[in-house]
C-alpha positions in Angstrom: 0.0 0.0 0.0 1.3 3.5 -0.9 1.7 5.0 2.6 1.9 8.5 1.0 -1.5 7.9 -0.4 -2.8 6.8 2.9 -1.4 9.9 4.6 -3.2 12.0 2.0 -6.4 10.2 2.9 -5.8 10.8 6.6 -5.3 14.5 6.0 -8.6 14.8 4.1 -10.7 12.9 6.6 -12.2 14.0 9.9 -12.5 10.3 11.0 -9.7 7.9 11.7 -7.9 6.0 9.0 -6.7 2.6 10.4 -4.0 0.3 9.0 -3.2 -3.2 10.2 -1.6 -3.1 13.6 -3.3 0.2 14.6 -5.3 0.4 17.7 -9.0 -0.2 16.9 -8.2 -1.9 13.6 -9.3 -5.4 14.7 -12.4 -4.1 16.4 -13.4 -2.1 13.3 -13.0 -5.0 10.8 -15.0 -7.4 12.9 -18.3 -8.5 11.4 -21.4 -10.1 12.9 -20.8 -13.4 11.1 -17.8 -15.1 12.7 -17.1 -17.1 9.6 -15.4 -14.1 8.1 -12.0 -12.8 9.3 -11.2 -10.4 6.5 -8.2 -8.0 6.8 -8.6 -4.8 4.8 -5.5 -2.9 3.9 -7.1 0.3 5.0 -10.2 1.1 7.1 -11.7 4.6 6.6 -13.9 5.3 9.7 -16.0 8.1 8.2 -17.6 10.8 10.3 -19.2 12.7 7.5 -20.4 12.6 3.9 -17.3 14.5 3.0 -15.2 11.7 4.6 -17.1 9.1 2.5 -16.3 11.1 -0.7 -12.6 11.1 0.2 -12.7 7.4 0.9 -14.5 6.5 -2.4 -12.1 8.7 -4.4 -9.2 7.0 -2.6 -10.5 3.6 -3.5 -11.2 4.5 -7.1 -7.8 6.2 -7.7 -5.9 3.3 -6.1 -8.0 0.7 -7.9 -8.8 -0.9 -4.5 -11.4 -3.4 -3.7 -14.0 -1.5 -1.6 -16.4 -2.8 1.0 -19.0 -0.7 2.9 -19.8 -1.6 6.5 -23.0 -0.2 8.0 -24.1 -2.5 10.8 -21.9 -5.4 9.5 -24.9 -7.7 10.1 -25.4 -10.1 7.2 -24.8 -13.7 6.5 -22.6 -13.0 3.4 -19.9 -11.0 5.2 -19.9 -8.2 2.6 -19.1 -5.5 5.1 -15.4 -6.1 4.8 -12.8 -7.3 2.3 -9.3 -8.6 2.2 -6.5 -6.3 1.1 -8.8 -3.5 0.0 -10.5 -0.5 1.6 -13.3 -0.9 4.2 -15.5 2.2 4.4 -16.8 2.0 8.0 -19.9 4.0 8.6 -20.4 3.1 12.2 -19.4 6.6 13.5 -22.2 8.1 11.2 -25.1 7.0 13.4 -27.0 10.2 14.1 -30.8 9.9 14.1 -33.2 12.9 14.0 -37.0 12.9 14.0 -39.1 15.7 12.6 -42.2 15.4 14.7 -44.2 17.7 12.4 -43.6 15.6 9.2 -43.0 12.4 11.1 -40.0 11.7 9.0 -36.8 10.3 10.5 -33.4 11.0 9.1 -30.9 8.3 9.9 -27.2 8.3 8.9 -25.9 5.3 7.0 -24.2 3.7 10.0 -27.2 3.9 12.4 -28.5 0.7 14.0 -32.2 -0.1 14.3 -31.9 0.3 18.1 -30.8 3.9 17.6 -33.7 4.5 15.2 -36.1 2.9 17.6 -34.8 5.0 20.5 -35.4 8.3 18.8 -38.7 7.5 17.0 -40.2 6.1 20.2 -39.8 9.4 22.0 -42.8 10.4 19.8 -44.6 7.1 19.8 -43.4 6.5 16.3 -41.7 3.5 14.6 -40.1 2.7 11.3 -41.3 -0.5 9.5 -38.0 -2.3 9.7 -36.2 -5.4 10.9 -36.4 -7.6 14.0 -32.9 -7.5 15.4 -31.9 -4.2 17.0 -28.2 -4.4 16.2 -28.9 -4.6 12.4 -27.8 -1.6 10.4 -30.5 0.5 8.9 -28.4 0.8 5.7 -28.1 -2.8 4.6 -31.6 -3.6 5.8 -33.2 -0.8 3.9 -31.3 -1.2 0.7 -32.3 -4.8 0.5 -36.0 -4.1 1.2 -36.5 -4.4 4.9 -39.4 -6.2 6.7 -40.4 -6.9 10.2 -43.2 -7.0 12.7 -45.2 -4.1 11.3 -44.6 -4.5 7.6 -47.9 -6.1 6.9 -49.6 -2.9 8.1 -47.1 -0.3 6.8 -45.1 -1.9 4.0 -41.5 -2.7 3.6 -38.9 -0.2 4.8 -38.3 0.9 1.2 -42.0 1.6 0.8 -41.6 4.3 3.5 -38.3 5.7 2.1 -38.6 9.3 1.1 -35.1 10.1 -0.1 -31.5 9.2 0.4 -28.1 10.9 0.1 -25.8 8.8 -2.0 -22.1 9.1 -2.7 -21.6 7.7 -6.1 -18.6 5.8 -7.7 -17.2 9.1 -9.1 -17.3 10.8 -5.7 -20.3 12.9 -6.3 -23.0 13.5 -3.7 -26.5 13.2 -5.0 -30.0 12.9 -3.7 -32.2 10.0 -4.7 -36.0 10.5 -4.5 -39.1 10.3 -6.6 -38.3 13.7 -8.1 -34.4 13.7 -8.1 -32.6 10.9 -9.8 -35.6 8.6 -9.8 -33.8 5.8 -11.5 -31.3 5.7 -8.7 -34.1 5.9 -6.1 -35.8 2.9 -7.8 -32.5 0.9 -7.7 -31.6 1.5 -4.1 -35.0 0.3 -3.0 -34.1 -3.4 -3.2 -30.9 -3.4 -5.2 -28.6 -3.3 -2.2 -25.4 -1.3 -2.0 -24.6 -1.6 -5.7 -25.0 2.0 -6.7 -23.1 4.0 -4.1 -22.6 4.6 -0.4 -25.9 5.8 1.2 -24.9 8.3 3.9 -28.4 9.1 5.1 -31.9 7.9 4.7 -35.2 9.9 5.2 -37.9 7.5 6.1 -41.6 8.0 6.9 -42.5 6.8 10.4 -45.8 5.4 11.7 -47.7 6.1 14.8 -47.8 2.9 17.0 -47.5 4.3 20.5 -45.0 2.9 23.0 -46.5 -0.5 23.7 -47.8 -3.2 21.5 -49.7 -6.4 22.2 -47.1 -9.0 21.4 -45.4 -12.2 22.6 -44.3 -15.7 21.9 -46.6 -18.7 22.2 -44.9 -22.1 22.5 -45.9 -25.5 21.2 -44.4 -28.9 21.5 -42.2 -29.9 18.6 -44.1 -33.1 18.1 -47.2 -31.1 17.2 -45.3 -29.0 14.5 -46.9 -30.6 11.5 -50.5 -30.3 12.8 -49.8 -26.7 14.0 -48.3 -25.7 10.6 -51.4 -27.0 8.8 -53.5 -24.7 10.9 -50.9 -21.8 10.6 -50.7 -21.9 6.8 -54.4 -21.0 6.4 -55.2 -19.1 9.6 -52.6 -16.4 9.3 -53.7 -15.6 5.7 -57.1 -14.6 7.0 -55.7 -12.1 9.4 -56.0 -8.3 9.1 -52.9 -6.3 8.3 -52.6 -5.2 11.9 -51.5 -8.6 13.1 -48.3 -10.5 12.2 -47.9 -14.1 13.2 -44.7 -15.9 12.5 -43.2 -19.4 13.2 -39.8 -20.3 14.5 -38.6 -23.8 15.1 -35.6 -24.1 17.4 -34.3 -25.5 20.6 -36.1 -23.6 23.4 -34.1 -20.8 25.0 -34.4 -20.5 28.8 -37.2 -17.9 28.8 -39.2 -17.6 32.0 -42.6 -18.5 30.4 -41.2 -21.8 28.9 -41.3 -24.7 31.4 -37.8 -25.7 32.5 -38.2 -29.2 31.2 -38.4 -27.9 27.6 -35.3 -25.7 27.8 -32.8 -26.9 25.2 -35.4 -29.1 23.5 -36.9 -28.6 20.1 -40.1 -26.5 20.2 -42.2 -24.3 17.9 -42.2 -20.7 18.8 -45.0 -18.5 17.5 -44.1 -14.8 17.9 -46.7 -12.2 17.1 -47.4 -8.5 17.1 -50.8 -6.8 17.0 -51.2 -3.1 16.4 -54.5 -2.3 18.2 -56.4 -2.8 21.3 -55.3 -5.7 23.5 -58.8 -7.1 23.7 -59.1 -7.4 19.9 -55.6 -8.9 19.7 -56.6 -11.5 22.3 -59.5 -12.5 20.1 -57.3 -12.9 17.1 -54.5 -14.8 18.9 -56.8 -17.2 20.9 -57.2 -19.7 18.0 -53.3 -19.8 17.9 -53.3 -20.8 21.5 -56.0 -23.3 21.0 -54.4 -25.0 17.9 -52.5 -27.9 19.5 -51.3 -27.7 23.1 -49.7 -24.5 24.3 -46.8 -25.1 26.7 -45.7 -21.5 27.2 -47.2 -18.1 26.6 -45.3 -14.8 26.9 -48.0 -12.6 25.4 -49.0 -9.2 26.9 -48.4 -5.5 26.4 -44.7 -4.9 25.8 -42.7 -1.7 25.2 -41.9 -1.6 21.5 -38.2 -1.0 22.1 -38.0 -4.0 24.4 -39.9 -6.2 21.9 -37.5 -5.1 19.1 -34.5 -6.2 21.2 -36.1 -9.4 22.5 -34.5 -11.7 19.9 -31.1 -10.1 20.1 -29.5 -12.5 22.5 -30.2 -15.4 20.2 -28.1 -13.9 17.4 -25.4 -11.9 19.1 -22.1 -11.2 17.2 -19.3 -13.7 16.7 -21.0 -17.1 16.0 -20.6 -18.8 12.6 -23.7 -18.3 10.5 -24.9 -19.5 7.1 -28.3 -18.7 5.8 -30.2 -20.4 3.0 -33.6 -18.9 2.1 -36.6 -18.9 -0.2 -39.9 -17.1 -0.7 -42.4 -19.9 -0.3 -45.5 -20.2 -2.6 -47.4 -22.4 -0.2 -46.8 -24.5 2.9 -48.1 -27.7 1.3 -48.1 -30.9 3.3 -45.0 -32.0 1.4 -43.2 -28.8 2.3 -44.2 -29.2 5.9 -42.9 -32.8 5.9 -39.5 -31.5 4.7 -39.3 -28.8 7.3 -40.2 -31.4 10.0 -37.6 -33.8 8.8 -34.7 -31.3 8.7 -35.7 -29.8 12.1 -35.0 -33.1 13.7 -31.4 -33.0 12.5 -30.3 -29.5 13.3 -26.5 -29.4 13.5 -26.4 -27.2 16.6 -28.7 -25.9 19.4 -28.4 -22.4 17.9 -29.9 -23.2 14.5 -33.4 -22.1 13.7 -36.0 -22.5 11.0 -37.7 -19.1 10.5 -41.1 -18.9 8.7 -42.4 -15.3 8.5 -45.9 -14.7 7.1 -45.8 -11.8 4.6 -48.6 -10.5 2.4 -50.5 -7.4 3.7 -49.4 -3.9 2.6 -46.2 -4.9 0.7 -48.2 -7.2 -1.6 -50.4 -4.3 -2.7 -47.4 -2.5 -4.2 -46.6 -3.3 -7.9 -43.8 -5.8 -8.3 -41.9 -3.4 -10.5 -42.5 -0.2 -8.5 -39.2 -0.9 -6.6 -36.3 -3.3 -7.1 -38.0 -5.7 -4.6 -40.2 -7.8 -6.9 -41.2 -10.8 -4.9 -44.1 -9.2 -3.1 -46.9 -11.8 -3.6 -45.5 -15.0 -2.0 -47.2 -15.6 1.3 -44.3 -17.0 3.3 -40.5 -16.9 3.6 -38.4 -19.8 4.7 -35.1 -18.8 6.3 -32.8 -21.7 7.2 -30.6 -20.0 9.8 -27.6 -22.3 10.5 -25.6 -21.1 13.4 -22.8 -22.8 15.3 -19.5 -22.0 17.1 -16.8 -24.5 16.1 -15.0 -24.3 12.8 -14.7 -28.1 12.9 -18.5 -28.2 12.4 -18.5 -26.2 9.2 -18.9 -29.1 6.9 -21.8 -30.6 8.8 -23.6 -27.3 9.2 -23.3 -26.2 5.6 -24.4 -29.6 4.3 -27.5 -29.5 6.5 -28.5 -26.0 5.2 -27.8 -26.8 1.6 -29.6 -30.1 1.6 -32.6 -28.5 3.4 -32.7 -25.7 0.9 -32.5 -28.1 -2.1 -35.4 -30.2 -0.8 -37.6 -27.1 -0.3 -36.8 -25.6 -3.7 -39.9 -27.1 -5.4 -42.1 -25.0 -3.1 -40.2 -21.8 -3.7 -40.3 -18.7 -5.9 -37.3 -16.4 -5.6 -35.3 -15.2 -2.5 -35.0 -12.1 -0.3 -31.7 -10.5 -1.1 -30.9 -9.7 2.5 -31.2 -13.4 3.4 -28.5 -14.5 0.8 -25.2 -15.9 1.9 -22.2 -15.9 -0.4 -23.9 -18.1 -3.0 -22.7 -16.8 -6.4 -24.1 -14.5 -9.1 -26.8 -16.9 -10.5 -28.3 -17.0 -7.0 -28.3 -13.2 -6.7 -30.5 -13.1 -9.8 -33.1 -15.2 -8.1 -33.8 -12.2 -5.8 -35.2 -10.5 -8.8 -37.4 -11.1 -11.9 -36.0 -10.8 -15.4 -37.6 -7.4 -15.9 -36.3 -6.0 -12.6 -32.8 -7.5 -13.1 -32.4 -5.9 -16.6 -33.5 -2.5 -15.2 -31.1 -2.9 -12.3 -28.2 -3.6 -14.8 -29.2 -0.4 -16.6 -29.1 1.6 -13.4 -25.7 0.0 -12.5 -24.2 0.9 -15.9 -25.2 4.5 -15.4 -24.1 5.0 -11.8 -21.3 2.5 -11.3 -20.2 1.4 -14.8 -16.8 0.0 -13.6 -18.4 -1.9 -10.7 -16.4 -0.2 -7.9 -19.1 -1.4 -5.5 -19.0 -5.1 -6.0 -18.4 -6.5 -2.5 -22.1 -7.1 -2.2 -24.8 -9.2 -3.8 -23.5 -7.9 -7.0 -25.3 -6.6 -10.1 -22.5 -6.7 -12.6 -22.9 -3.9 -15.2 -21.9 -6.3 -18.0 -24.3 -9.0 -17.0 -27.7 -10.0 -18.4 -30.5 -12.2 -17.1 -29.6 -15.2 -19.1 -25.8 -14.9 -18.9 -23.9 -16.4 -16.0 -21.1 -14.3 -14.8 -17.9 -16.3 -15.0 -15.8 -13.8 -13.0 -17.1 -14.1 -9.4 
């Protein structure tokens, strides 16, 4: 690395520039997924949009591989790179709420917990993800869904505008009225088009408490419960979200001790409305097969948003395989039940969110998130600690994924691991992919931003990239 060039970058930046061996280097390069131990040649810890411009120009001028870290929370490990430049946005985490317009402005390095903390001061929330240490940047650029998406749409459906540093070092605004092609692309196309330094997002009035909780069933009743679940949840109003998680029971106070560490079905839910009406809607869930634990009640929104954090803290080894699911047929349920019995570790989980609602009423080509009409997602979240278990864990996930493929239609880009260019295409439709390639050719023709679920500017829907 040209030290003189690095010193020039240091002189231009307000934030620190870290090299291997510097204090803070190892902490800055760490990602949520412990499978990745990447060592960038330079880490630019940006404090401002101007810093990001300097870092992007430095990467381009030195022909460096460049990775962008917001929260660093994804399965694919794309927040860092070996021997290149990591643009670390974690110091750009300011969040401001305009209570008159009810629009929140969040910098590109903000975490969902930081957004929740500010919006909840006004009884507001962003329709976003379910783990509070997720970065708002990666979540939003891929689409973003969570507990209130059925009522208020995906995160991108509430995005008003974004400030973007492009590959040529320019700062532009992307919105419906300014650079609308770029605005279309960043709503589902990931970090392919530039570094988003701030987001302006519409918030929604939900108050400070929601009727929510987790209902617990015996694993042995999983098939019967899923046959109820697949039809019942699809009759529900948008105000209620009911999901399904199959995993070994964590030691929660409302789960009897004899089930701790044993396979169970967890049914987490959120209802936006009066508790009495929520009780009516959730009672059939309690009654469908035996309930062995029930943690439902009125919970503070911020506490609920952080409730699943301990199950997915930083540092473990993670590998995700995922599909959108067309229907939970008996055959699909049989496959899920079979693979649940052979989880390679106690930390793995099978996550089945019910979607539909508001996102499904947005046209499939209105944004770069086209798979809006599949009722369910299946996320095979393989999670373990020991590198010696890699082969076993990866085989379980891949075999499970392959056997559920006949029931699938596409994939959510934020749930992709490092699975190759052909798999990235499956997050899109042909029409959306070709339009994304056009946007990429305009805004990043040399593919500076390629450490991501990449849209190669030279690719086409039918052509397999041979490079990656």
